[in-house]
C-alpha positions as CSV (number, residue, x, y, z in Angstrom):
1,M,75.4,-9.9,29.4
2,I,77.5,-12.7,31.1
3,L,76.8,-11.1,34.5
4,N,73.0,-11.1,33.8
5,L,73.1,-14.8,33.0
6,L,75.0,-15.6,36.2
7,R,72.4,-13.6,38.2
8,R,69.5,-15.5,36.7
9,H,71.2,-18.8,37.5
10,K,71.8,-17.8,41.1
11,D,68.1,-16.7,41.5
12,T,66.9,-20.1,40.2
13,K,68.9,-21.9,42.9
14,K,67.3,-19.8,45.6
15,R,63.7,-20.9,44.7
16,V,61.9,-22.9,47.5
17,P,61.0,-26.5,46.5
18,V,57.4,-27.7,46.8
19,K,56.7,-29.2,50.3
20,K,55.8,-32.8,50.2
21,P,52.9,-34.0,52.3
22,S,53.9,-35.3,55.8
23,H,51.4,-38.2,55.6
24,P,51.7,-41.1,53.2
25,A,49.4,-41.1,50.2
26,F,46.2,-43.1,50.4
27,P,45.3,-45.6,47.7
28,M,42.3,-44.5,45.6
29,H,40.0,-47.3,46.9
30,E,40.7,-46.4,50.5
31,I,40.0,-42.7,49.8
32,S,36.6,-43.8,48.3
33,T,35.7,-45.9,51.3
34,F,36.7,-43.2,53.7
35,A,34.5,-40.6,51.8
36,H,31.4,-42.8,52.0
37,H,31.7,-43.0,55.8
38,T,31.7,-39.3,56.4
39,P,28.6,-37.4,57.4
40,F,28.9,-35.4,54.2
41,A,28.7,-38.5,52.0
42,V,25.6,-39.7,53.8
43,R,23.9,-36.4,53.4
44,D,24.8,-36.2,49.7
45,Y,23.4,-39.7,49.2
46,R,20.1,-38.8,50.9
47,I,19.8,-35.6,48.8
48,K,20.3,-37.6,45.7
49,K,17.8,-40.2,46.8
50,G,15.2,-37.5,47.5
51,T,15.8,-35.8,44.2
52,A,15.3,-39.1,42.4
53,Y,12.0,-39.6,44.2
54,I,10.7,-36.2,43.3
55,I,11.8,-36.7,39.7
56,M,10.0,-40.0,39.6
57,M,6.8,-38.6,41.1
58,N,6.8,-35.7,38.7
59,F,7.2,-38.2,35.8
60,I,4.2,-40.2,37.1
61,K,2.1,-37.1,37.5
62,K,2.9,-36.0,33.9
63,L,1.9,-39.4,32.7
64,L,-1.4,-39.3,34.6
65,F,-2.2,-35.7,33.5
66,A,-1.3,-36.4,29.9
67,E,-3.6,-39.4,30.0
68,E,-6.4,-37.3,31.4
69,K,-5.8,-34.5,28.9
70,Q,-5.9,-37.1,26.0
71,T,-9.2,-38.5,27.4
72,E,-10.7,-35.0,27.7
73,D,-9.5,-34.1,24.2
74,A,-11.0,-37.3,22.8
75,K,-14.3,-36.5,24.6
76,Q,-14.4,-33.0,23.1
77,K,-13.6,-34.3,19.7
78,K,-16.4,-36.9,19.9
79,E,-18.9,-34.2,21.1
80,L,-18.0,-32.0,18.2
81,Q,-18.4,-34.9,15.8
82,N,-21.9,-35.6,17.2
83,F,-22.7,-31.9,17.0
84,D,-21.8,-31.8,13.3
85,I,-23.8,-35.0,12.6
86,L,-26.9,-33.6,14.3
87,K,-26.7,-30.2,12.7
88,Y,-26.3,-31.5,9.1
89,D,-28.8,-34.2,9.6
90,G,-31.2,-31.4,10.6
91,I,-30.4,-29.4,7.5
92,R,-30.9,-32.5,5.3
93,A,-34.3,-33.1,7.0
94,Q,-35.2,-29.5,6.3
95,N,-34.4,-29.9,2.6
96,I,-36.8,-32.8,2.3
97,G,-39.5,-31.3,4.4
98,K,-39.0,-33.4,7.6
99,W,-39.5,-30.5,9.9
100,I,-40.2,-32.4,13.1
101,Y,-37.1,-34.5,12.8
102,A,-35.1,-31.4,11.9
103,E,-36.3,-29.7,15.1
104,K,-35.2,-32.7,17.2
105,C,-31.7,-32.6,15.5
106,F,-31.2,-28.9,16.1
107,K,-32.3,-29.1,19.7
108,E,-29.9,-32.0,20.4
109,A,-27.1,-30.2,18.6
110,L,-27.6,-27.0,20.7
111,R,-27.4,-29.1,23.9
112,I,-23.9,-30.1,22.9
113,H,-22.7,-26.7,21.6
114,P,-24.4,-23.2,21.5
115,D,-24.0,-22.3,17.9
116,P,-25.7,-19.1,16.4
117,E,-26.2,-20.7,13.0
118,T,-27.9,-23.8,14.5
119,L,-30.1,-21.6,16.7
120,T,-31.2,-19.6,13.6
121,L,-32.0,-22.9,11.9
122,L,-34.1,-24.0,14.9
123,V,-35.9,-20.7,14.9
124,R,-36.8,-21.0,11.3
125,T,-37.9,-24.6,11.8
126,S,-40.1,-23.5,14.7
127,I,-41.7,-20.9,12.4
128,R,-42.3,-23.5,9.7
129,L,-44.0,-25.7,12.4
130,N,-46.1,-22.7,13.5
131,K,-44.4,-22.8,16.9
132,M,-44.1,-19.0,17.2
133,D,-43.9,-18.9,21.0
134,Q,-41.0,-21.4,20.9
135,A,-39.2,-19.2,18.3
136,H,-39.9,-16.1,20.3
137,D,-38.5,-17.7,23.5
138,L,-35.5,-19.1,21.8
139,L,-34.5,-15.7,20.5
140,K,-35.2,-13.9,23.8
141,E,-33.0,-16.3,25.6
142,A,-30.3,-16.0,22.9
143,I,-30.3,-12.2,23.2
144,A,-30.0,-12.5,27.0
145,T,-26.9,-14.7,26.8
146,T,-25.3,-13.3,23.7
147,P,-26.5,-9.7,23.2
148,E,-23.6,-9.0,20.8
149,Q,-25.3,-11.2,18.1
150,T,-27.3,-8.4,16.5
151,Q,-28.9,-10.8,14.0
152,Y,-31.1,-12.2,16.8
153,Y,-32.8,-8.8,17.2
154,L,-33.8,-8.7,13.5
155,E,-35.1,-12.3,13.7
156,L,-37.0,-11.5,16.9
157,A,-38.6,-8.5,15.3
158,Q,-39.8,-10.6,12.4
159,V,-41.2,-13.2,14.7
160,C,-43.1,-10.5,16.6
161,Y,-44.5,-9.3,13.3
162,M,-45.9,-12.8,12.6
163,Q,-47.3,-13.0,16.2
164,E,-48.9,-9.5,15.6
165,Q,-47.0,-8.2,18.7
166,Y,-46.3,-4.9,17.0
167,S,-45.4,-2.8,20.1
168,E,-42.7,-5.3,21.1
169,M,-41.6,-5.5,17.4
170,L,-41.1,-1.8,17.4
171,N,-39.0,-1.9,20.6
172,V,-36.8,-4.7,19.4
173,A,-36.3,-3.0,16.0
174,Q,-35.3,0.3,17.7
175,E,-32.8,-1.6,19.9
176,A,-31.4,-3.2,16.7
177,A,-31.0,0.2,15.1
178,R,-29.1,1.5,18.2
179,R,-26.7,-1.5,17.9
180,M,-26.3,-1.3,14.1
181,P,-27.0,2.3,13.1
182,E,-25.7,1.9,9.6
183,D,-27.9,-1.1,8.7
184,A,-31.1,-0.3,6.8
185,V,-33.1,-3.4,7.9
186,P,-33.9,-2.2,11.5
187,Y,-35.5,1.0,10.1
188,Y,-37.6,-1.0,7.7
189,L,-38.8,-3.3,10.5
190,Q,-39.7,-0.2,12.5
191,A,-41.7,1.1,9.6
192,Q,-43.6,-2.2,9.4
193,A,-44.4,-1.9,13.1
194,Y,-45.5,1.7,12.8
195,Q,-47.7,0.9,9.9
196,K,-49.5,-1.9,11.8
197,L,-49.9,0.4,14.8
198,G,-51.6,3.0,12.5
199,D,-48.8,5.6,12.5
200,A,-48.2,6.3,8.9
201,I,-46.1,9.4,9.5
202,H,-43.5,7.6,11.5
203,A,-43.6,4.7,9.1
204,I,-42.7,7.0,6.2
205,A,-40.0,8.7,8.3
206,T,-38.3,5.4,9.1
207,L,-38.6,4.2,5.5
208,T,-36.8,7.3,4.4
209,Q,-34.1,6.5,6.9
210,A,-33.8,3.0,5.5
211,I,-33.6,4.3,2.0
212,C,-30.8,6.7,3.0
213,K,-28.9,3.8,4.4
214,K,-29.5,1.6,1.3
215,E,-30.3,3.4,-1.9
216,D,-31.4,0.3,-3.8
217,F,-33.8,-0.9,-1.0
218,T,-36.7,-1.9,-3.3
219,E,-39.0,-3.1,-0.5
220,A,-38.6,0.2,1.4
221,Y,-39.5,2.2,-1.8
222,L,-42.5,0.0,-2.4
223,M,-43.8,0.4,1.1
224,R,-43.3,4.1,1.2
225,C,-44.9,4.4,-2.3
226,R,-48.0,2.5,-1.0
227,L,-48.3,4.6,2.1
228,L,-48.0,7.8,0.2
229,L,-50.7,6.6,-2.2
230,D,-53.0,5.6,0.7
231,M,-52.5,9.1,2.1
232,Y,-53.5,10.6,-1.3
233,Q,-49.9,11.9,-1.8
234,V,-50.1,10.8,-5.4
235,S,-47.3,13.0,-6.8
236,E,-44.8,11.8,-4.1
237,A,-45.9,8.2,-4.7
238,Q,-45.3,8.7,-8.4
239,T,-41.7,9.9,-7.7
240,D,-40.9,6.7,-5.8
241,M,-42.6,4.7,-8.6
242,E,-40.4,6.2,-11.3
243,I,-37.3,5.3,-9.3
244,L,-38.6,1.7,-8.9
245,L,-39.4,1.3,-12.6
246,Q,-35.9,2.5,-13.5
247,K,-34.4,-0.1,-11.1
248,N,-36.6,-3.0,-12.1
249,P,-39.1,-2.4,-14.9
250,D,-40.4,-6.0,-14.8
251,D,-41.1,-6.4,-11.1
252,E,-44.7,-7.5,-10.8
253,E,-45.5,-5.7,-7.5
254,T,-44.0,-2.5,-8.9
255,L,-46.1,-2.7,-12.1
256,L,-49.2,-3.4,-10.1
257,L,-48.7,-0.3,-7.9
258,A,-47.8,1.7,-11.0
259,G,-51.2,0.8,-12.5
260,E,-53.0,1.9,-9.4
261,I,-51.2,5.2,-9.4
262,Q,-52.1,5.8,-13.1
263,Q,-55.7,5.0,-12.2
264,R,-55.6,7.7,-9.5
265,L,-54.2,10.1,-12.1
266,N,-57.1,9.1,-14.4
267,D,-54.7,7.8,-17.0
268,T,-56.7,4.7,-17.9
269,P,-54.6,3.6,-21.0
270,Q,-51.4,3.7,-19.1
271,A,-52.9,1.8,-16.2
272,I,-54.2,-0.9,-18.6
273,S,-50.8,-1.2,-20.1
274,F,-49.2,-1.9,-16.7
275,Y,-51.8,-4.6,-15.8
276,R,-51.4,-6.2,-19.2
277,K,-47.7,-6.3,-18.8
278,I,-48.0,-8.1,-15.5
279,I,-50.3,-10.7,-17.1
280,E,-47.8,-11.3,-19.9
281,L,-45.1,-11.8,-17.4
282,N,-47.2,-14.0,-15.1
283,P,-50.6,-15.4,-16.4
284,F,-51.4,-16.6,-12.9
285,H,-51.2,-13.2,-11.3
286,E,-54.8,-13.0,-9.9
287,K,-54.5,-9.5,-8.6
288,A,-53.6,-8.1,-12.0
289,Y,-56.8,-9.6,-13.5
290,E,-58.9,-8.3,-10.7
291,Q,-57.5,-4.8,-11.1
292,L,-57.9,-4.8,-14.8
293,A,-61.5,-6.0,-14.6
294,S,-62.4,-3.5,-12.0
295,L,-60.9,-0.7,-14.1
296,F,-63.1,-1.7,-17.1
297,A,-66.1,-1.9,-14.7
298,N,-65.4,1.6,-13.4
299,E,-65.6,2.7,-17.1
300,S,-68.9,0.7,-17.3
301,Q,-67.3,-1.5,-19.9
302,W,-69.0,-4.7,-18.5
303,E,-68.3,-7.0,-21.4
304,K,-64.6,-6.2,-21.3
305,A,-64.5,-6.6,-17.5
306,I,-66.2,-10.0,-17.7
307,E,-63.9,-11.1,-20.6
308,V,-60.9,-10.4,-18.5
309,L,-62.3,-12.6,-15.6
310,D,-63.3,-15.3,-18.1
311,E,-59.6,-15.5,-19.2
312,A,-58.4,-15.5,-15.6
313,I,-60.9,-18.3,-14.5
314,D,-59.9,-20.4,-17.5
315,I,-56.2,-20.3,-16.3
316,N,-56.8,-20.5,-12.6
317,A,-60.3,-20.7,-11.1
318,T,-60.4,-19.2,-7.6
319,S,-63.2,-18.2,-5.3
320,N,-62.3,-14.5,-5.5
321,L,-62.4,-14.5,-9.3
322,Y,-65.8,-16.2,-9.3
323,Q,-67.1,-13.8,-6.7
324,L,-65.9,-10.8,-8.6
325,R,-67.4,-12.0,-11.9
326,G,-70.7,-12.8,-10.1
327,R,-70.8,-9.2,-8.8
328,L,-70.1,-7.7,-12.2
329,K,-72.7,-9.9,-13.9
330,L,-75.2,-8.8,-11.3
331,E,-74.4,-5.1,-11.9
332,K,-74.7,-5.8,-15.6
333,G,-78.2,-7.3,-14.9
334,D,-77.4,-11.0,-15.4
335,K,-78.8,-12.3,-12.1
336,D,-78.8,-16.0,-13.1
337,G,-75.2,-15.8,-14.3
338,S,-74.3,-14.0,-11.1
339,L,-76.0,-16.6,-8.9
340,E,-74.2,-19.4,-10.7
341,D,-70.8,-17.7,-10.1
342,M,-71.6,-17.1,-6.4
343,K,-72.4,-20.8,-6.0
344,K,-69.0,-21.8,-7.5
345,A,-67.3,-19.3,-5.3
346,L,-69.0,-20.8,-2.3
347,E,-68.0,-24.3,-3.4
348,L,-64.3,-23.3,-3.5
349,S,-64.4,-21.4,-0.2
350,P,-67.2,-22.6,2.1
351,E,-65.9,-20.4,4.9
352,K,-66.9,-17.3,2.9
353,E,-70.6,-18.2,2.9
354,N,-71.7,-15.2,5.0
355,A,-69.6,-12.7,3.1
356,I,-70.8,-14.0,-0.3
357,N,-74.4,-14.2,0.7
358,G,-74.4,-10.8,2.3
359,H,-72.6,-9.2,-0.7
360,F,-75.1,-10.8,-3.1
361,D,-78.1,-9.7,-1.1
362,N,-76.7,-6.1,-1.0
363,Q,-76.1,-6.1,-4.8
364,S,-79.4,-7.7,-5.7
365,P,-81.7,-5.4,-7.8
366,S,-85.0,-4.6,-6.2
């Protein structure tokens, strides 16, 4: 162990000492001065100066672009505020019947922002103002720019119906059905077009498709029932009528059609009950009075027929009611009473002069 300690001590003595620098040490301030006068120092200074310039320019650009972005955001916010003001001013104008002002508001709003809801409001305002061509053009343009908005096809088909452009209506409704095959409305619109084009078979077929898509589609059932009745398919019409009466037994249009079906089936008491029920529900339902009076007249029950019309005229005197009562009085043999009613009908509707005079001449007894 002692030998090992001696060896370690000898090895320590043999270690080479650290070599001191041959030149004297420079003071720190002289080293700094020397470094700044070397090419490396100059280059480093220039690099730092260039970097600072780039940083400064980037900072200025950020400030400028941020200011531009804030200005653009403020402009967009202002435009959206103006859009909302115009849109809801237009809606308020609609609610109080100021349709011309509403039209102006919606047009200005759409110049700011193309909004489907606002376009629909403008279309409906155009229809209210009887500007059908404008409504038609608006919807055509909307479909061209945003064909994915399927609601536009339905609205265009309805506008075509009001314009009596039934062929175009059919084409638009068929395109709507291709784009929304599970929706019942396009098939109903097709049926309306087919009916106006005189194609009852296709009308019934498309109504059946509509009913398959929507089992509680009352309008489709009513239309199909009417078409079947007009085609003398009374039993099929009655089947639809039974479904309608189950769904809504107090619907006036359903009850009126039910009365007509019972008349075709020669079930006069049942027909009378349907017409009477309509009058109970709505004493101003002119068509129900006319149907009931005509039913009694067909049975040669002139007094009852005229009594029905007396009741109707007391509640709501119209040209049609006076004209019908005048015709029934003439058929009963009361020419003076008939002439008096025809004069009153003419006073209420002067434009019907030729029709009333011609009908009276044809019905006059020889």
